[in-house]
C-alpha positions as CSV (number, residue, x, y, z in Angstrom):
1,X,-121.9,-13.4,-24.1
2,X,-122.0,-13.1,-27.8
3,X,-120.8,-15.6,-30.5
4,X,-117.7,-13.7,-31.4
5,X,-116.3,-13.7,-27.8
6,X,-117.0,-17.4,-27.4
7,X,-115.2,-18.2,-30.6
8,X,-112.3,-16.0,-29.6
9,X,-112.0,-17.7,-26.3
10,X,-112.0,-21.1,-27.9
11,X,-109.4,-20.1,-30.5
12,X,-107.1,-18.6,-27.9
13,X,-107.4,-21.7,-25.7
14,X,-106.3,-23.9,-28.7
15,X,-103.5,-21.5,-29.6
16,X,-102.2,-21.4,-26.0
17,X,-102.3,-25.2,-25.8
18,X,-100.2,-25.4,-29.0
19,X,-97.8,-22.8,-27.6
20,X,-97.4,-24.7,-24.4
21,X,-97.0,-28.0,-26.2
22,X,-94.2,-26.8,-28.5
23,X,-92.3,-24.5,-26.1
24,X,-92.5,-25.9,-22.5
25,X,-90.8,-29.2,-21.8
26,X,-91.9,-29.7,-18.2
27,X,-94.2,-32.3,-16.7
28,X,-96.5,-29.7,-15.3
29,X,-97.0,-28.2,-18.7
30,X,-99.0,-31.3,-19.7
31,X,-101.6,-30.3,-17.1
32,X,-102.0,-26.8,-18.6
33,X,-102.0,-28.2,-22.2
34,X,-104.7,-30.7,-21.4
35,X,-106.9,-28.2,-19.5
36,X,-106.6,-25.5,-22.2
37,X,-107.5,-28.0,-25.0
38,X,-110.5,-29.3,-23.0
39,X,-111.8,-25.8,-22.3
40,X,-111.3,-25.1,-26.0
41,X,-113.4,-28.1,-27.0
42,X,-116.2,-27.1,-24.6
43,X,-116.1,-23.5,-25.8
44,X,-116.3,-24.7,-29.4
45,X,-119.4,-26.8,-28.5
46,X,-121.0,-23.7,-26.9
47,X,-120.1,-21.6,-29.9
48,X,-121.7,-24.2,-32.2
49,X,-124.9,-24.2,-30.1
50,X,-125.3,-20.5,-29.9
51,X,-128.0,-18.8,-32.0
52,X,-127.2,-16.7,-35.1
53,X,-129.3,-14.2,-37.0
54,X,-130.7,-16.9,-39.3
55,X,-130.8,-19.8,-36.9
56,X,-132.3,-20.4,-33.5
57,X,-130.2,-21.8,-30.6
58,X,-129.6,-25.5,-30.6
59,X,-131.8,-26.0,-27.5
60,X,-134.6,-23.8,-28.7
61,X,-136.8,-26.6,-30.0
62,X,-136.1,-29.4,-27.5
63,X,-139.1,-30.7,-25.7
64,X,-139.0,-31.3,-22.0
65,X,-139.4,-35.1,-22.6
66,X,-136.3,-35.2,-24.7
67,X,-134.3,-33.2,-22.2
68,X,-135.5,-35.5,-19.3
69,X,-134.6,-38.6,-21.4
70,X,-131.1,-37.4,-22.1
71,X,-130.5,-36.4,-18.5
72,X,-131.8,-39.8,-17.3
73,X,-129.6,-41.5,-19.8
74,X,-126.5,-39.6,-18.6
75,X,-127.3,-40.3,-15.0
76,X,-127.7,-44.0,-15.7
77,X,-124.4,-44.1,-17.7
78,X,-122.5,-42.3,-14.9
79,X,-124.0,-44.5,-12.1
80,X,-123.5,-47.9,-13.7
81,X,-120.0,-47.4,-15.1
82,X,-120.8,-49.3,-18.3
83,X,-117.7,-49.8,-20.5
84,X,-117.6,-48.0,-23.8
85,X,-117.3,-51.2,-25.8
86,X,-120.9,-52.0,-24.8
87,X,-122.2,-48.4,-24.6
88,X,-121.3,-47.2,-28.1
89,X,-123.0,-50.2,-29.9
90,X,-126.0,-49.9,-27.7
91,X,-126.3,-46.2,-28.4
92,X,-125.9,-46.8,-32.2
93,X,-128.5,-49.6,-32.1
94,X,-131.0,-47.4,-30.2
95,X,-130.5,-44.5,-32.6
96,X,-131.0,-46.7,-35.6
97,X,-134.1,-48.3,-34.0
98,X,-135.5,-44.8,-33.3
99,X,-134.8,-43.7,-36.9
100,X,-136.7,-46.7,-38.3
101,X,-139.6,-46.7,-35.8
102,X,-140.3,-43.0,-35.4
103,X,-143.7,-41.7,-36.5
104,X,-143.5,-40.1,-39.9
105,X,-145.6,-37.0,-40.8
106,X,-148.5,-38.0,-43.0
107,X,-148.7,-36.2,-46.3
108,X,-152.2,-35.5,-47.3
109,X,-153.3,-34.6,-50.8
110,X,-154.4,-31.0,-51.4
111,X,-158.1,-30.3,-51.3
112,X,-159.6,-29.1,-54.4
113,X,-162.0,-26.3,-54.1
């Protein structure tokens, strides 16, 4: 699928969710409104991750180690049922620690010939 069709699907899901929210006053309408808005959010994320003419796809430069680490982290979160009040500060701390301790590229002076 191309980027235009993904964006059109996302926009139409959001538009339909708004129409259902303001026109239908039934208990079952909440199910459709929620599902349309969630599908719209997922399609927006896919739209943002898709490649353009000037930019590679979001997953084009991800190493297999990073992918394995993210998948392992998601499995651990899903299996342990950690509350978000502990998970969010731990994730922020880990991201900050990674930012501080990551290896920096060394800049070397240019050689004179």
